[in-house]
N, C-alpha and C positions, 0 to 999 in steps of 0.2 A: 751731615751737607745738603744745601740744595740740590733740588734733580737740575740736570740741565738737559734739554731738549737740542740734538745736531741735526739736524735738515737740511735740506735741497727740496728745492721745487723745479719742476719742468712744465711748460706748459706742453700739451701734447693735439694732436687733430684729433687721433681715435687710440682709446685704452686699449684695442686687442693685442696689438704686439707686443704691449707689455705684460698683460695679462698670459699672452699666451707664453712668455720669457719667463715668467713666475712660475708656473704652475712645471716648466722644463728644470728646472730650478730646485724644484721642491719645495714651495712656496704652500702655505696655509691658508687658504679662503676663509674668513673670516665674517661672522651675518653682514650684508648691508646694514647700512646705518640711512638715515634721516638726521641730518643737522640743520638748528638755526642756530645761532653765534648773535648772541645781542654783546654787542660792544657798546661801553661805559667810556665816557672821561672825568676822570678827576675836578674837580671844582677849584682845586691849586694846582694844576701838576697837566704841563701838555705832554699829552703822550706820545705825542707826535715828535713832539721835540727829542724828549727823553729818550724816546723807542722800545717804549714799555707797552701791556696792552691788560685788559682788561673784559672779563667777559663773562656771560653765561651761558652757556653750551648746553640747549636742550637735544637728547640723543635717544633718539625714538620717544623711549616711558622715562629717562633718566635725567633730571640736568647736575653740571657739573659748572662752578663758579674755578673759574681763571684766570690767575695772574700770571703775565710773561713780564720778565724784568730787561733790562734793556738786551741788544746786542749787543757780543764783544766782536772786536775786527776778525777779518778775516772772510775767505769766498763764501765755505761756508756754513751756516745758520747758527749762531749760538749759543744759545739764550738760558736762563734760570726758567723754571718752570712749576706754580704749586697747582694744584688743580685739586679740587674735595670735591666730594659730592652733596648735595643740597637736596634736602625733601620736596621732589615736585608737587605735592600739595602747599608749601609754603611759597613758594618761586615768588610769585605775584607779591607777596608782603616785604619779599627783600627787598625786589627791584622799586615797590612802593619805599620802605626805607633809603633806601639808597637815591632815589631822587628829592626826598628829604634833607638828606644832609648836599646838599649841592650837584649832585650826578649828572649826567645828560645823557641819555643816549646817543649815542654820532651813527650806527648804519647796525642792518641785519648783516649776514652772510648767511643763505641760504644752499646747503649743498647734501649731493647725498655722495656715498662715500661705500667704496668697495674695497675694506683694506685687507691686507695680508699682509703673516708671518714669516719672516726667510730669514735662515739660519749662511751666515755664510766666515769662514774659517771659524766657527764655533762662534761667532755672535748673533744676538738675535737682533734684529731692525723688523720692521715697520716701513712697509711700502702702502700707501693708499692711493687710490684711482678717485680722485675727486670728477662728479662735473658740479660747477658752481652755477646757479642764476647768475645769469649777466654779464659774468664774463665768461665761462670756456669749460675745458678740460685740464686737467689738472693733474699730474701724479708726484707727489713729494716723497720722499727716501730719509725716513729719521730713525733712530735713537736715544734713548734713554742714559745719560752717564750721570753713578754717584760718585767717580772717584773722580777729581778734577786731574790726577794723573795721568789718565785713560783720553785725555779730549784731543787732544791729537791726533793717537791713531784712531778714534773712532770718527774723526773729521774724514783719512783718510780713506775707511771699512765704507764710510758712506758713499764717500764721492768715487770707487771703486765700483760699488754695487751700481751707482747709477750710469755708469761707461757699461757693465754686465748689461743690464739693462737701453743700451743704447736712445741715456735719455740726454740731448743735448739744447734746446729751448731755454737754456736757465731764467728766472722767471725770481727774482730778487723780493720783488713786494710782495708785501700779504695780501692777502682778497679783501681783505676793508680796502687796504692806501687802492686798489686795483677798484673796488667800488665806490670807495667815495670821487675817485680821479674821474669817472665815468660820469657821475653825478654832475660833478661839477662841470665835467666836462659840456653834458643836457642844461645845464641853466647858464652858463655864457653863450650858448650859441643860441 
């Protein structure tokens, strides 16, 4: 089975209260990451309509290529995700190939990510505190599921963990969608 990402994202003013809660819960801080996500549009399929995403993610000195499938129905964002490493030395060549095949660069999302691993009821979750250029501060609570029979249970646990962290301002739009809306608004003004 293709892994499913189960995630909730929240807008926050400050990360500090969440960071303190994570440490009290026994969360383990992981190294801070610098991300530059380059999103591409398929030449024959409108990802905005299908709910899919395709990107190259530059994380510190690594490059990952990611396909995210359509979002499944429900409050908790659930979608298939395939992510593979790409040799950094070949990433420009891959972009050139994709552009030659008709893909178009849509935009970039640049962020600083502070990830934590948290265990709740024996299940490992990742909680990340993101500072996203142009749009602000966010916290994502997520888990990856490989057994479709566990999806509903993990969705409940993701929601429970978000409640324990006192996260309230749910943001359903992707970072890319928010940046595109901001760009469109600026162009129409």
